[in-house]
ZAZAMAR-520704 format. One record per residue: residue in three letters; x, y, z of N, C-alpha, C in turn; residue number from 1. Coordinates in pm, 1 decimal. Layout:
N
 residu      n_X      n_Y      n_Z     ca_X     ca_Y     ca_Z      c_X      c_Y      c_Z num
    ala        X        Y        Z        X        Y        Z        X        Y        Z NUM
...
# end
This chain:
98
 residu      n_X      n_Y      n_Z     ca_X     ca_Y     ca_Z      c_X      c_Y      c_Z num
    met  -7644.0   1225.3   5029.8  -7523.2   1264.1   4960.3  -7517.8   1188.7   4828.4   1
    asn  -7483.3   1259.4   4724.5  -7469.3   1201.9   4591.8  -7319.5   1194.7   4560.2   2
    leu  -7264.5   1074.8   4562.9  -7119.3   1059.3   4547.5  -7067.1   1113.2   4415.3   3
    ser  -7148.9   1109.1   4310.4  -7100.3   1159.4   4181.4  -7100.2   1311.8   4174.4   4
    gln  -7175.8   1377.2   4264.0  -7183.7   1523.4   4259.7  -7125.9   1592.7   4382.3   5
    asp  -7107.4   1519.6   4490.7  -7071.0   1583.6   4617.3  -6928.0   1556.8   4663.1   6
    ile  -6843.5   1505.4   4575.9  -6701.7   1486.4   4609.2  -6619.9   1564.3   4507.3   7
    his  -6536.1   1656.5   4558.6  -6459.2   1745.0   4471.1  -6320.6   1770.8   4529.4   8
    pro  -6225.9   1798.4   4442.7  -6094.1   1838.5   4491.1  -6102.2   1975.0   4561.6   9
    leu  -6021.0   1992.4   4661.7  -6016.1   2119.1   4733.9  -5985.3   2234.5   4639.1  10
    thr  -5901.5   2210.3   4540.8  -5867.3   2318.5   4446.6  -5990.0   2366.4   4370.0  11
    asp  -6083.0   2275.8   4334.0  -6208.1   2317.8   4268.4  -6289.9   2406.8   4361.4  12
    phe  -6294.9   2368.2   4488.0  -6370.3   2447.1   4586.6  -6310.0   2587.2   4600.7  13
    lys  -6179.1   2594.4   4605.1  -6111.5   2723.8   4617.3  -6139.6   2813.0   4495.6  14
    arg  -6135.0   2753.6   4377.0  -6155.7   2830.7   4254.1  -6301.0   2874.0   4233.9  15
    asn  -6393.7   2793.3   4283.7  -6535.8   2816.9   4256.3  -6618.5   2828.1   4384.5  16
    thr  -6562.2   2890.1   4484.7  -6629.3   2897.2   4614.7  -6771.0   2954.0   4605.9  17
    pro  -6796.3   3064.1   4536.5  -6934.1   3115.9   4532.8  -7035.1   3014.5   4477.2  18
    gln  -6996.5   2941.6   4372.5  -7087.6   2841.0   4316.1  -7113.2   2727.1   4415.5  19
    phe  -7006.6   2685.2   4482.7  -7023.0   2579.8   4583.1  -7114.4   2626.7   4695.2  20
    leu  -7098.3   2750.3   4740.4  -7181.8   2801.4   4848.8  -7328.1   2805.9   4808.3  21
    arg  -7355.0   2849.3   4685.9  -7494.2   2851.4   4637.8  -7553.3   2710.5   4638.0  22
    arg  -7474.0   2615.2   4589.9  -7523.3   2477.1   4584.6  -7543.0   2419.2   4724.7  23
    leu  -7451.5   2449.1   4815.3  -7464.9   2401.1   4953.0  -7595.1   2451.1   5015.2  24
    lys  -7623.7   2579.1   4996.6  -7745.6   2636.9   5054.0  -7871.0   2583.1   4985.4  25
    lys  -7862.8   2562.4   4854.6  -7979.1   2515.2   4778.6  -8013.8   2369.7   4811.8  26
    thr  -7913.0   2282.9   4812.5  -7938.1   2139.9   4830.0  -7935.8   2095.4   4976.0  27
    gly  -7855.5   2163.9   5058.5  -7838.9   2119.7   5196.2  -7749.1   1998.5   5209.1  28
    his  -7693.4   1951.2   5095.9  -7604.0   1835.1   5098.6  -7461.2   1879.5   5127.4  29
    pro  -7391.2   1807.6   5210.8  -7250.3   1840.2   5233.8  -7166.6   1806.8   5110.6  30
    val  -7050.1   1866.9   5104.7  -6954.6   1839.9   4996.1  -6828.2   1784.0   5059.6  31
    val  -6781.5   1672.4   5006.6  -6656.2   1612.9   5051.6  -6545.4   1670.5   4965.1  32
    leu  -6443.6   1725.4   5029.2  -6329.8   1782.5   4956.7  -6210.1   1689.5   4970.7  33
    thr  -6144.2   1668.6   4857.9  -6030.7   1577.5   4856.7  -5899.6   1653.2   4838.1  34
    ile  -5794.5   1595.6   4890.4  -5658.2   1643.9   4868.9  -5579.0   1523.2   4822.0  35
    asn  -5521.3   1536.4   4704.1  -5449.0   1424.4   4641.8  -5536.2   1299.3   4630.7  36
    gly  -5663.9   1319.6   4598.7  -5755.3   1208.6   4578.5  -5810.8   1144.6   4704.0  37
    lys  -5772.2   1193.9   4820.2  -5816.4   1135.9   4946.8  -5912.7   1232.2   5016.6  38
    ala  -6026.9   1182.3   5062.1  -6123.1   1265.8   5133.2  -6057.9   1322.9   5259.5  39
    glu  -6061.6   1456.8   5272.6  -5997.0   1523.3   5386.1  -6090.7   1615.1   5463.1  40
    leu  -6187.9   1675.9   5394.7  -6275.2   1773.9   5458.6  -6419.6   1752.7   5414.9  41
    val  -6511.7   1792.2   5501.3  -6652.7   1796.0   5465.7  -6701.2   1937.4   5494.1  42
    val  -6768.3   1996.6   5395.3  -6819.6   2133.1   5408.7  -6970.6   2126.7   5395.7  43
    gln  -7041.3   2198.1   5481.6  -7186.5   2206.2   5469.3  -7234.1   2342.0   5518.4  44
    asp  -7356.0   2378.5   5477.9  -7409.0   2508.0   5519.0  -7452.1   2501.5   5665.3  45
    ala  -7464.4   2618.8   5727.4  -7491.7   2627.4   5870.9  -7626.8   2566.2   5908.2  46
    ala  -7729.7   2587.5   5827.3  -7862.8   2534.4   5859.4  -7861.2   2381.7   5860.4  47
    ser  -7794.2   2320.7   5763.5  -7784.6   2174.6   5758.8  -7704.5   2122.5   5877.6  48
    tyr  -7598.8   2193.2   5912.5  -7518.5   2152.8   6028.0  -7601.7   2160.2   6155.5  49
    gln  -7681.2   2264.6   6170.9  -7766.3   2279.5   6289.1  -7864.8   2163.5   6299.5  50
    arg  -7927.2   2125.5   6187.4  -8019.5   2011.6   6186.7  -7946.6   1883.5   6226.2  51
    leu  -7828.4   1864.1   6172.7  -7749.8   1745.7   6205.8  -7713.8   1743.2   6354.5  52
    phe  -7674.9   1858.2   6406.6  -7639.0   1869.2   6548.1  -7759.9   1836.2   6636.6  53
    glu  -7877.3   1890.4   6601.6  -7998.3   1864.2   6679.8  -8037.5   1717.3   6673.2  54
    leu  -8020.3   1656.9   6556.7  -8049.3   1514.2   6541.6  -7956.2   1431.6   6629.7  55
    ala  -7829.5   1467.4   6631.9  -7732.4   1395.9   6715.5  -7768.9   1408.4   6863.2  56
    glu  -7810.2   1527.5   6906.5  -7852.5   1545.9   7045.7  -7973.8   1459.8   7077.8  57
    arg  -8068.3   1455.1   6985.4  -8188.8   1374.2   7005.2  -8151.8   1226.7   7017.3  58
    leu  -8060.5   1180.9   6932.8  -8018.3   1040.7   6939.2  -7946.8   1009.7   7070.6  59
    glu  -7867.7   1104.2   7119.6  -7801.3   1084.7   7248.5  -7903.7   1073.8   7360.7  60
    thr  -8008.5   1154.5   7354.5  -8114.1   1149.5   7455.4  -8186.1   1015.6   7450.6  61
    ile  -8219.1    970.5   7330.7  -8286.4    841.2   7315.2  -8198.6    729.6   7370.7  62
    gln  -8068.5    735.1   7341.2  -7976.9    633.1   7391.6  -7971.9    634.5   7544.2  63
    ala  -7969.9    752.2   7603.9  -7966.9    762.6   7750.1  -8094.1    704.0   7811.1  64
    val  -8208.3    729.0   7749.5  -8334.5    672.6   7798.7  -8331.4    520.4   7787.9  65
    lys  -8282.9    468.3   7674.3  -8272.4    323.0   7657.0  -8182.9    261.7   7763.7  66
    glu  -8070.1    328.0   7792.6  -7978.9    276.5   7895.0  -8044.6    279.2   8032.0  67
    gly  -8120.7    384.8   8059.3  -8192.0    393.1   8186.9  -8296.0    283.4   8201.2  68
    leu  -8370.8    257.5   8095.2  -8470.8    151.2   8098.8  -8406.4     14.1   8115.2  69
    ala  -8293.7     -6.2   8048.8  -8222.0   -133.1   8063.3  -8172.3   -149.9   8206.1  70
    ser  -8128.0    -41.7   8268.0  -8082.3    -44.7   8405.9  -8196.8    -85.7   8499.4  71
    val  -8314.1    -29.7   8475.4  -8431.6    -65.4   8555.8  -8465.2   -212.6   8536.0  72
    asp  -8459.8   -258.5   8410.5  -8488.3   -399.5   8381.9  -8391.8   -493.1   8453.4  73
    arg  -8268.3   -448.1   8475.0  -8168.9   -530.1   8546.5  -8186.0   -520.1   8698.1  74
    gly  -8280.6   -438.0   8742.4  -8304.7   -424.1   8885.8  -8212.7   -324.5   8953.3  75
    glu  -8145.1   -244.3   8875.7  -8055.6   -143.3   8932.8  -8135.7    -19.3   8972.2  76
    gly  -8076.0     63.9   9053.2  -8143.1    186.9   9095.1  -8224.9    164.1   9221.0  77
    arg  -8309.7    260.6   9250.0  -8395.4    247.2   9367.7  -8533.6    303.0   9335.5  78
    pro  -8633.7    254.9   9406.1  -8769.5    301.4   9379.0  -8783.7    452.4   9401.2  79
    met  -8866.2    514.1   9320.0  -8885.5    658.7   9325.3  -8937.4    702.8   9462.8  80
    asp  -9030.8    627.1   9519.3  -9085.5    664.5   9650.7  -8975.8    667.4   9756.4  81
    asp  -8884.0    571.6   9751.9  -8772.0    570.2   9847.0  -8683.2    692.5   9828.4  82
    leu  -8658.0    727.1   9705.0  -8574.2    843.0   9676.1  -8637.6    970.5   9729.7  83
    phe  -8766.9    991.4   9700.1  -8834.6   1112.4   9747.2  -8841.4   1116.2   9899.4  84
    glu  -8861.8   1001.2   9961.8  -8864.7    994.3  10107.9  -8728.7   1034.2  10164.9  85
    ser  -8621.9    987.4  10102.9  -8486.1   1020.3  10146.9  -8458.6   1170.5  10131.8  86
    ile  -8498.8   1227.5  10019.2  -8479.5   1371.2   9996.5  -8558.9   1452.2  10097.8  87
    asp  -8683.3   1411.3  10121.3  -8768.1   1481.9  10217.9  -8705.9   1476.8  10357.5  88
    lys  -8653.4   1361.7  10394.2  -8589.5   1346.1  10525.0  -8468.1   1439.2  10537.3  89
    glu  -8385.3   1444.6  10431.1  -8267.7   1532.2  10432.5  -8308.4   1678.6  10443.5  90
    leu  -8412.9   1717.0  10374.4  -8458.7   1856.1  10380.3  -8511.0   1890.5  10519.1  91
    arg  -8586.2   1800.0  10581.2  -8636.0   1824.2  10716.8  -8520.3   1836.6  10815.8  92
    gln  -8417.9   1752.7  10799.0  -8301.6   1759.7  10887.4  -8226.0   1890.3  10868.3  93
    ala  -8215.4   1936.1  10746.1  -8145.8   2061.2  10719.0  -8219.6   2178.9  10779.4  94
    lys  -8351.5   2177.8  10775.7  -8431.0   2286.0  10835.3  -8420.4   2284.6  10986.8  95
    ala  -8405.6   2167.3  11046.3  -8400.2   2154.0  11190.7  -8265.4   2200.2  11247.7  96
    arg  -8163.1   2204.4  11165.1  -8030.8   2248.0  11212.1  -8031.8   2398.1  11237.9  97
    pro  -7958.6   2439.1  11340.8  -7953.4   2585.2  11370.3  -7872.4   2663.6  11271.9  98
# end
């Protein structure tokens, strides 16, 4: 984001929407819109938003993996072999029921 080019009053955006849309699609940079000099809205094109959304999902996944590894390091959880043995036992019991 370029602060000297990407912050504009909402009234400018309203008056020049087609130009703003062309620039949004060309640069992929969001535009901060102000009301009474205070940042109130952020506008960006759909492709840039999709990339941002996918990046956020990826970061959430990485964080979940880190938390899982930290949990293992603390000795929490149970060994995989024990878990599979427990599941197998439950499945055998379910099949044996009438």
